[in-house]
N, C-alpha and C positions, 0 to 999 in steps of 0.2 A: 700611836697606840701599839705597844709591843705585846705579842702573844706569848703566853707561857706554854712552850712546847715541852717543858720538863715536868708537867703535872698531868697525871691521869686521874680523872674523876670517875669513881666507881658508881654504877647505877644498876639497872636491871638487865643489861645485856648478858649473854652467856659468858661464863667464866673465861673461857679460852679466848674470847674476843679481847678482853683486857690484857691477858698474858701476851698475846700476839702484838697488841698495840704498844705495850711496855717494852717488849724486846726490840721492836722496830725503833723506838725512841732511843733505847740504850745503844743501838748500833752507831748512833750519831752523837750521843751526849754521854758525859762521864757518869751522870746520875739522873734518876727520874724519881719524882715523888708521887706516890699513890695516895690519893685522898678519898675518904669516905665519911659518911655520917649515918647515924641511926642504924637501921637494919642492914645496911650495906657494909658495915664494918667487917663482918665475918668474911665476906667475899673479898675485901681488900687484903685481909690477912692471907687468904687462900692464894690470891694472885702472887703475893710476895713470896710465899712458901714454895709455890710451883717454880717460880723463876730461880730462887736460890738453890733448891734441891735438885730439880731436874736438869739444870744447866750448870752444874758445878764445874764441869770441864770448860765451859765457856767463860768462867771466872766472874760470876755475878754474886754479890752478897748483899745482905740487908744492913743498912747503915742506921741512922738515927730514927727513932720512933717517937712521935709526939702525940699525946692524947689530950683531949680537952672537951669543952662543950660550947654550944652556941645557943643563944636564945632565939627561938622562932615563934612566930604568931600562928597558932593553929586556925583551922577554918572557922571555928566558933569564936574567934577573936581573943582567946586566952593565950597568954605567953607561956611557953614551955621550953625546957632545956633538952637539947639533942646532943648526944655524945658524938665526938669527932675523932678521927685518927688520921695521921699522916705518916706514911712509911717510906723511907728512902731506900731505893734499890740502886746499888752502884756497881760500876765495873771495877774489878780489882786491877790495880796497876801492877803490872809485872815488871820487875827490874832486870 
């Protein structure tokens, strides 16, 4: 079983916890994918923006952005759609 170390799932932790976690992964990997769904999408966008804007000198940028939706079953048994987002943050390759 291989672990996906290049994916950060956004939840309810403080914003800077995800920023720190993403930066740690970017130190070892060329790119990291930030994934979120539902109400956490705004937080995922914030994490990507903080990394790309505040660390411009470190050379990180936003790559591909994928949006979609997943069907989930709610507590009352009904099926509903939940929006999803995946944002790639990558290290710029300097030549």
